[in-house]
MDAnalysis code that builds the backbone (N, CA, C; Angstrom):
import MDAnalysis as mda
import numpy as np

u = mda.Universe.empty(420, n_residues=140, atom_resindex=np.repeat(np.arange(140), 3), trajectory=True)
u.add_TopologyAttr("name", ["N", "CA", "C"] * 140)
u.add_TopologyAttr("resid", np.arange(1, 141))
u.add_TopologyAttr("resname", ["UNK", "UNK", "UNK", "UNK", "UNK", "UNK", "UNK", "UNK", "UNK", "UNK", "UNK", "UNK", "UNK", "UNK", "UNK", "UNK", "UNK", "UNK", "UNK", "UNK", "UNK", "UNK", "UNK", "UNK", "UNK", "UNK", "UNK", "UNK", "UNK", "UNK", "UNK", "UNK", "UNK", "UNK", "UNK", "UNK", "UNK", "UNK", "UNK", "UNK", "UNK", "UNK", "UNK", "UNK", "UNK", "UNK", "UNK", "UNK", "UNK", "UNK", "UNK", "UNK", "UNK", "UNK", "UNK", "UNK", "UNK", "UNK", "UNK", "UNK", "UNK", "UNK", "UNK", "UNK", "UNK", "UNK", "UNK", "UNK", "UNK", "UNK", "UNK", "UNK", "UNK", "UNK", "UNK", "UNK", "UNK", "UNK", "UNK", "UNK", "UNK", "UNK", "UNK", "UNK", "UNK", "UNK", "UNK", "UNK", "UNK", "UNK", "UNK", "UNK", "UNK", "UNK", "UNK", "UNK", "UNK", "UNK", "UNK", "UNK", "UNK", "UNK", "UNK", "UNK", "UNK", "UNK", "UNK", "UNK", "UNK", "UNK", "UNK", "UNK", "UNK", "UNK", "UNK", "UNK", "UNK", "UNK", "UNK", "UNK", "UNK", "UNK", "UNK", "UNK", "UNK", "UNK", "UNK", "UNK", "UNK", "UNK", "UNK", "UNK", "UNK", "UNK", "UNK", "UNK", "UNK", "UNK", "UNK", "UNK"])
u.atoms.positions = np.array([
    [0.650, -1.022, 0.006],
    [-0.432, 0.168, 0.277],
    [1.022, 1.366, -0.139],
    [1.902, 1.292, 0.557],
    [2.389, 2.207, 0.813],
    [3.351, 2.553, -0.760],
    [3.673, 1.598, -1.641],
    [4.224, 2.040, -2.789],
    [3.107, 2.592, -3.932],
    [2.120, 2.091, -3.858],
    [0.793, 2.860, -4.305],
    [0.655, 4.263, -3.753],
    [1.136, 4.691, -3.027],
    [0.974, 6.569, -1.807],
    [2.032, 6.985, -2.959],
    [2.758, 6.593, -3.234],
    [4.783, 6.671, -3.618],
    [4.297, 7.390, -4.838],
    [3.709, 5.748, -5.957],
    [3.402, 6.328, -7.129],
    [2.338, 7.254, -7.288],
    [1.508, 7.561, -6.740],
    [0.360, 8.557, -7.116],
    [1.058, 9.557, -6.770],
    [1.562, 9.542, -6.053],
    [2.248, 10.880, -5.172],
    [4.126, 11.613, -6.370],
    [4.216, 10.409, -7.344],
    [5.218, 10.657, -8.226],
    [3.837, 11.196, -9.162],
    [3.562, 10.332, -9.704],
    [2.194, 10.725, -10.814],
    [1.868, 12.337, -10.699],
    [1.759, 12.560, -9.403],
    [0.955, 13.524, -9.098],
    [1.929, 15.260, -9.464],
    [3.652, 14.559, -9.250],
    [4.904, 15.272, -8.975],
    [4.658, 15.415, -10.488],
    [4.576, 14.708, -11.409],
    [5.161, 14.738, -12.643],
    [3.704, 15.648, -13.494],
    [2.981, 15.505, -13.202],
    [1.770, 16.104, -13.505],
    [1.430, 17.348, -13.499],
    [1.943, 18.327, -11.865],
    [1.942, 19.516, -11.591],
    [3.346, 19.992, -12.408],
    [4.152, 19.438, -12.440],
    [5.824, 19.548, -13.162],
    [5.261, 19.975, -14.915],
    [4.591, 18.965, -15.241],
    [3.990, 19.942, -16.829],
    [3.570, 20.438, -16.921],
    [2.426, 20.658, -16.359],
    [1.980, 21.614, -16.510],
    [2.164, 22.908, -16.339],
    [3.202, 23.240, -15.171],
    [3.858, 24.114, -14.819],
    [4.973, 24.479, -16.248],
    [5.172, 23.636, -16.821],
    [6.031, 23.765, -18.046],
    [4.921, 24.341, -19.294],
    [4.017, 23.689, -19.106],
    [3.549, 24.000, -20.400],
    [3.052, 26.063, -20.608],
    [2.641, 26.129, -18.433],
    [2.048, 27.440, -18.725],
    [3.078, 28.590, -18.993],
    [4.488, 28.149, -18.609],
    [5.140, 28.942, -18.242],
    [6.188, 29.452, -19.947],
    [5.795, 28.120, -21.109],
    [6.265, 28.097, -21.999],
    [5.431, 29.031, -22.791],
    [3.887, 28.810, -23.029],
    [2.757, 29.953, -23.012],
    [2.988, 31.337, -22.908],
    [3.648, 31.265, -21.216],
    [3.944, 33.036, -21.125],
    [5.067, 33.191, -21.450],
    [6.234, 32.812, -21.601],
    [7.234, 33.048, -22.291],
    [7.286, 33.956, -23.597],
    [6.038, 33.094, -24.454],
    [5.709, 32.632, -25.735],
    [5.422, 34.970, -25.468],
    [4.123, 34.520, -25.031],
    [2.924, 35.856, -24.728],
    [3.744, 37.106, -24.546],
    [4.733, 37.020, -23.346],
    [6.173, 38.007, -23.218],
    [6.713, 38.803, -24.035],
    [7.428, 37.619, -24.830],
    [7.757, 37.917, -26.100],
    [6.871, 38.742, -26.845],
    [5.846, 38.696, -27.714],
    [5.466, 39.622, -27.811],
    [4.627, 40.522, -27.754],
    [4.181, 40.963, -26.358],
    [4.698, 41.667, -25.984],
    [5.694, 42.605, -25.367],
    [6.584, 42.230, -25.749],
    [8.022, 43.207, -25.431],
    [8.447, 44.385, -26.750],
    [7.634, 44.102, -27.639],
    [8.162, 44.417, -29.168],
    [6.844, 45.580, -29.710],
    [7.413, 46.461, -29.990],
    [6.707, 47.963, -30.881],
    [7.248, 47.705, -32.355],
    [5.921, 47.324, -32.951],
    [5.720, 48.023, -34.169],
    [5.565, 49.420, -34.801],
    [7.060, 50.196, -35.491],
    [6.998, 51.903, -35.640],
    [7.049, 52.080, -36.748],
    [6.016, 52.606, -37.193],
    [5.213, 53.351, -38.514],
    [6.502, 54.576, -38.562],
    [7.102, 54.977, -39.367],
    [7.920, 56.406, -38.673],
    [7.447, 56.734, -40.584],
    [6.846, 58.551, -40.768],
    [6.671, 59.590, -41.691],
    [7.467, 60.599, -40.988],
    [8.151, 60.427, -42.023],
    [9.304, 61.148, -42.778],
    [8.839, 63.096, -43.142],
    [8.933, 64.219, -42.501],
    [8.585, 65.361, -43.550],
    [9.232, 65.892, -43.327],
    [9.226, 66.622, -44.763],
    [10.466, 67.081, -44.968],
    [10.033, 69.075, -45.222],
    [10.352, 69.882, -45.542],
    [10.422, 71.535, -44.926],
    [9.540, 72.031, -45.901],
    [9.632, 71.583, -47.029],
    [8.428, 71.993, -47.767],
    [7.851, 71.290, -48.208],
    [7.736, 70.550, -47.382],
    [6.320, 69.698, -47.728],
    [6.699, 68.440, -49.053],
    [7.854, 68.845, -49.326],
    [7.792, 67.863, -51.086],
    [7.767, 66.394, -50.513],
    [7.726, 65.708, -51.255],
    [7.402, 64.036, -50.941],
    [8.780, 63.239, -51.769],
    [9.823, 62.555, -50.796],
    [11.235, 62.206, -50.955],
    [10.517, 60.386, -51.215],
    [10.370, 60.046, -52.938],
    [10.438, 58.941, -53.702],
    [11.162, 58.016, -52.607],
    [12.478, 58.477, -52.513],
    [13.282, 56.632, -51.803],
    [14.723, 57.954, -50.195],
    [13.998, 57.743, -49.712],
    [15.377, 58.274, -48.594],
    [16.098, 57.102, -48.086],
    [17.370, 56.933, -47.945],
    [18.000, 56.163, -47.543],
    [19.342, 56.526, -46.690],
    [19.188, 56.132, -45.397],
    [19.992, 56.241, -43.885],
    [21.337, 56.105, -44.602],
    [22.121, 57.052, -44.142],
    [23.843, 57.061, -44.054],
    [24.508, 57.431, -42.522],
    [25.763, 56.504, -43.083],
    [26.389, 56.906, -41.698],
    [26.858, 56.454, -40.788],
    [28.369, 55.931, -39.984],
    [27.913, 55.096, -38.882],
    [26.746, 55.504, -37.573],
    [26.764, 54.586, -36.428],
    [26.452, 54.474, -35.479],
    [26.188, 56.007, -34.249],
    [27.665, 56.911, -34.610],
    [27.164, 58.256, -33.852],
    [26.762, 58.856, -34.725],
    [26.540, 59.222, -35.920],
    [25.917, 60.206, -36.691],
    [24.157, 59.906, -37.269],
    [23.825, 58.760, -37.382],
    [22.861, 58.262, -37.657],
    [21.846, 56.718, -36.875],
    [21.514, 56.842, -36.201],
    [21.304, 55.698, -34.507],
    [19.682, 55.532, -34.389],
    [18.903, 54.982, -33.959],
    [18.029, 54.460, -33.326],
    [18.668, 54.198, -32.083],
    [18.700, 53.963, -30.507],
    [18.974, 53.357, -30.032],
    [18.906, 53.733, -28.177],
    [18.080, 52.321, -28.229],
    [16.873, 52.151, -26.944],
    [17.661, 52.524, -25.582],
    [17.759, 53.679, -24.885],
    [18.401, 54.163, -24.064],
    [18.781, 52.870, -22.956],
    [18.025, 51.820, -22.620],
    [18.105, 51.215, -21.567],
    [19.290, 50.132, -21.794],
    [18.611, 49.557, -23.173],
    [19.695, 48.283, -22.903],
    [21.326, 48.618, -24.449],
    [21.417, 50.381, -24.905],
    [21.690, 50.336, -25.523],
    [22.314, 49.717, -26.843],
    [20.866, 48.962, -27.340],
    [20.723, 48.528, -28.869],
    [20.494, 49.556, -29.817],
    [20.995, 49.382, -30.308],
    [21.130, 50.473, -31.730],
    [20.284, 49.052, -33.228],
    [19.039, 49.780, -33.420],
    [18.331, 49.670, -34.827],
    [18.673, 50.387, -35.674],
    [18.679, 49.161, -37.672],
    [18.649, 49.269, -37.937],
    [17.305, 50.389, -38.795],
    [17.438, 51.367, -39.475],
    [16.822, 51.822, -39.989],
    [15.813, 51.036, -41.208],
    [14.729, 51.134, -41.483],
    [14.583, 50.535, -43.125],
    [14.871, 51.765, -43.947],
    [14.690, 51.630, -45.218],
    [14.445, 52.300, -46.461],
    [13.261, 53.117, -46.102],
    [13.170, 54.401, -46.139],
    [11.804, 54.714, -46.290],
    [10.960, 55.155, -48.068],
    [10.020, 54.236, -48.176],
    [9.265, 54.599, -49.664],
    [8.321, 55.947, -49.650],
    [8.406, 56.830, -50.368],
    [7.274, 57.866, -50.229],
    [6.930, 58.380, -48.691],
    [8.529, 58.775, -48.151],
    [8.338, 59.558, -46.608],
    [7.834, 57.850, -45.561],
    [7.551, 57.091, -45.541],
    [7.144, 56.080, -44.542],
    [8.455, 54.965, -44.912],
    [8.095, 54.407, -43.081],
    [9.071, 53.222, -42.870],
    [8.474, 52.855, -41.766],
    [9.171, 51.420, -41.145],
    [8.404, 50.690, -40.632],
    [9.421, 49.791, -39.861],
    [9.219, 49.377, -38.417],
    [10.906, 48.188, -37.887],
    [10.206, 47.647, -36.729],
    [10.688, 46.952, -36.403],
    [10.486, 46.228, -35.273],
    [10.971, 46.252, -34.099],
    [10.842, 46.913, -33.069],
    [11.392, 47.424, -31.392],
    [10.899, 46.733, -30.731],
    [12.075, 46.612, -29.487],
    [12.554, 46.536, -28.236],
    [10.892, 47.948, -27.572],
    [9.796, 47.097, -26.928],
    [9.341, 48.596, -26.155],
    [11.119, 49.238, -25.365],
    [10.267, 50.379, -25.211],
    [11.524, 51.260, -24.368],
    [11.476, 52.811, -24.707],
    [12.527, 53.472, -23.835],
    [13.064, 54.684, -24.423],
    [14.467, 55.193, -25.074],
    [14.266, 55.500, -26.274],
    [14.786, 55.904, -28.165],
    [15.391, 57.215, -28.244],
    [16.759, 57.056, -28.334],
    [17.359, 58.732, -28.808],
    [17.512, 58.009, -29.905],
    [17.544, 58.796, -31.154],
    [17.380, 58.754, -32.478],
    [17.645, 59.607, -33.175],
    [18.410, 59.894, -34.346],
    [18.961, 61.131, -35.402],
    [19.562, 60.093, -36.803],
    [19.588, 60.740, -37.920],
    [19.769, 60.191, -39.083],
    [20.312, 61.883, -39.675],
    [21.692, 61.288, -40.757],
    [21.708, 61.960, -41.578],
    [21.123, 61.191, -42.922],
    [21.009, 61.299, -44.014],
    [20.568, 60.758, -45.768],
    [20.155, 61.432, -46.548],
    [20.305, 60.337, -47.549],
    [20.153, 61.010, -48.668],
    [17.529, 60.992, -48.881],
    [17.661, 62.069, -49.621],
    [16.371, 61.831, -50.006],
    [16.568, 62.040, -51.657],
    [15.753, 60.839, -52.437],
    [15.937, 61.259, -53.964],
    [14.627, 61.449, -54.515],
    [13.875, 62.740, -54.408],
    [13.076, 63.111, -55.091],
    [12.572, 62.243, -56.405],
    [13.212, 61.633, -57.271],
    [12.478, 61.346, -58.483],
    [12.716, 61.604, -60.047],
    [12.494, 63.208, -58.985],
    [12.996, 63.526, -60.854],
    [14.356, 64.591, -60.982],
    [15.875, 63.437, -60.870],
    [16.882, 63.749, -60.692],
    [17.449, 64.717, -59.237],
    [16.378, 64.908, -58.650],
    [16.677, 65.967, -57.301],
    [17.228, 65.071, -56.299],
    [18.496, 64.853, -55.618],
    [18.695, 64.458, -54.515],
    [19.346, 65.514, -53.488],
    [18.597, 65.101, -52.513],
    [18.960, 66.177, -51.440],
    [19.350, 65.861, -49.885],
    [20.385, 65.666, -48.974],
    [21.439, 65.300, -48.106],
    [19.823, 66.408, -47.203],
    [19.340, 65.323, -46.440],
    [18.600, 65.596, -44.936],
    [18.702, 65.148, -43.570],
    [18.130, 66.048, -42.467],
    [18.798, 64.906, -40.887],
    [17.073, 65.483, -40.534],
    [17.857, 64.326, -39.562],
    [16.711, 63.657, -38.206],
    [17.338, 64.308, -37.444],
    [16.962, 65.348, -36.125],
    [17.718, 65.672, -34.951],
    [17.139, 66.093, -34.007],
    [16.042, 65.758, -34.282],
    [14.660, 66.156, -32.434],
    [15.249, 65.707, -31.267],
    [14.706, 64.296, -31.730],
    [15.387, 63.142, -30.806],
    [17.020, 62.807, -30.240],
    [17.264, 63.540, -30.488],
    [19.407, 63.368, -30.243],
    [19.818, 63.308, -29.082],
    [18.764, 64.145, -27.950],
    [19.069, 64.320, -26.706],
    [18.401, 63.416, -25.561],
    [18.818, 62.531, -24.324],
    [18.181, 62.440, -23.729],
    [16.529, 63.147, -22.997],
    [17.082, 64.541, -23.090],
    [15.561, 65.212, -22.763],
    [14.172, 65.392, -24.205],
    [14.650, 64.333, -24.704],
    [14.138, 64.850, -26.130],
    [13.951, 63.028, -26.377],
    [13.791, 62.157, -25.778],
    [14.208, 61.060, -25.730],
    [12.569, 60.690, -26.632],
    [12.298, 59.237, -26.957],
    [11.265, 59.264, -27.344],
    [10.035, 58.049, -26.563],
    [9.165, 57.923, -26.430],
    [9.049, 56.506, -25.641],
    [7.914, 55.896, -26.850],
    [8.281, 54.315, -26.645],
    [7.659, 53.603, -27.711],
    [7.727, 52.341, -27.110],
    [6.253, 52.674, -26.038],
    [6.090, 51.416, -25.245],
    [4.951, 51.147, -25.590],
    [3.830, 51.341, -26.500],
    [2.232, 50.712, -27.162],
    [2.875, 49.569, -28.317],
    [2.030, 48.488, -28.364],
    [2.415, 47.378, -29.316],
    [1.979, 48.159, -30.568],
    [1.476, 49.182, -30.712],
    [1.750, 50.014, -32.017],
    [1.530, 51.330, -32.067],
    [2.900, 52.529, -32.157],
    [3.401, 53.218, -32.338],
    [3.751, 54.035, -33.936],
    [3.387, 55.286, -34.133],
    [3.550, 56.361, -34.935],
    [4.665, 57.455, -35.001],
    [5.168, 57.262, -35.586],
    [6.148, 58.463, -34.790],
    [6.684, 59.453, -36.465],
    [6.779, 61.098, -35.965],
    [6.516, 61.671, -37.337],
    [8.035, 62.525, -36.782],
    [8.718, 62.649, -37.917],
    [10.122, 62.577, -37.782],
    [9.930, 64.645, -38.957],
    [10.136, 65.563, -38.146],
    [10.816, 66.422, -38.935],
    [12.184, 66.647, -39.410],
    [12.233, 67.144, -40.975],
    [13.670, 66.563, -41.313],
    [13.830, 68.144, -41.745],
    [15.431, 68.581, -41.433],
    [16.207, 69.472, -42.004],
    [16.856, 69.406, -43.274],
    [16.648, 69.923, -44.448],
    [18.152, 69.633, -45.955],
    [19.472, 70.667, -45.179],
    [20.075, 69.407, -45.550],
    [22.069, 70.332, -45.016],
    [22.505, 70.911, -46.063],
    [21.474, 71.177, -47.597],
    [23.251, 71.429, -48.712],
    [22.268, 72.744, -49.279],
])
């Protein structure tokens, strides 16, 4: 009779362990999804023009999209018609870049985004989906 009780206890422990493992696996998947945000970026040029293609240039000191907490840098997307999207970890960000804006008519101009380069101007990206509007300046 003692063996039956020990056997039942072992089966119970195995069942509890299996439930805990399945629960934690499901929570890990849920937590991973809730850690990231989809960011839609809209670029606004000073004269209201539309750049057909905008390509970010420069090293991490000039062009960066940096999470203040993790110090991780994310690569910018190529912007088509002044819009781009990226997926980043939720958090507080410093960002800025220099880029070439191609207007599709043979005109190419150098532009800069500089309004969120300092901690006082950081961007909070904490929702599941965020829209970020960046005002650009011409460098030429």
